[in-house]
C-alpha positions in Angstrom: 9.2 -19.4 36.7 11.2 -22.2 36.2 14.6 -22.2 34.2 13.5 -25.0 31.8 10.5 -22.8 31.2 12.5 -19.6 30.3 14.7 -21.2 28.0 11.3 -22.7 26.3 9.9 -19.2 26.1 13.4 -17.5 25.0 13.5 -20.1 22.1 9.9 -19.8 21.3 10.8 -16.0 20.9 13.9 -16.8 18.7 11.6 -18.5 16.2 8.7 -16.3 16.4 11.2 -13.1 15.9 13.3 -14.9 13.2 10.5 -15.1 11.1 9.6 -11.6 11.1 12.8 -10.9 10.1 12.8 -13.3 7.1 9.4 -12.5 5.9 10.5 -8.7 5.9 13.6 -9.5 4.2 11.8 -12.6 1.6 9.3 -9.6 0.2 11.7 -7.2 -0.8 13.2 -10.2 -2.8 10.5 -12.6 -3.8 6.6 -12.1 -4.1 4.5 -12.1 -1.2 2.6 -15.4 -2.6 6.2 -17.2 -2.3 6.7 -15.8 1.1 3.1 -17.5 1.8 3.7 -20.8 0.7 7.5 -21.3 2.2 6.1 -20.2 6.0 3.0 -22.9 5.2 5.0 -25.4 3.9 7.4 -25.2 6.6 5.1 -25.8 8.8 3.5 -28.5 7.2 7.1 -30.2 7.3 7.2 -29.5 11.1 4.2 -30.3 12.2 3.1 -33.6 10.1 6.1 -35.7 11.7 4.7 -34.6 15.8 1.2 -35.6 14.6 2.3 -39.1 12.9 4.9 -39.9 15.9 1.8 -39.1 18.0 -0.7 -41.5 15.6 -2.7 -38.1 16.5 -3.8 -38.0 12.3 -7.5 -37.2 12.5 -10.4 -38.1 10.0 -9.4 -35.6 7.3 -12.4 -37.0 4.8 -14.8 -36.1 7.5 -13.6 -32.5 8.1 -12.0 -31.3 5.0 -14.3 -28.0 4.7 -13.6 -26.7 8.1 -9.4 -27.3 7.5 -9.8 -25.5 4.3 -11.5 -22.7 5.9 -9.5 -22.1 9.1 -6.2 -22.8 6.4 -7.2 -19.7 4.4 -9.0 -17.8 7.1 -6.2 -17.9 9.7 -3.0 -18.7 7.6 -2.9 -18.1 4.0 -5.0 -14.8 3.6 -3.3 -12.8 6.7 0.0 -13.9 5.7 -0.6 -12.8 2.0 -2.0 -9.6 3.3 
């Protein structure tokens, strides 16, 4: 494993671990729905600029049902539970 990969792995671990720490602290102070909304908004705010810069905007009109199902089953519902 190169030094670059090790740094990337440690950065990912820090981000991933911090999110669970903030969830634990957040659940004690706010409702789960607010925590879910916050995580989804942060993810949206990070990923949208990446998609726009890469010019990889999918045709959402043709795929809105799969996006909705994927979003609910893989993101919103597990974070809520």
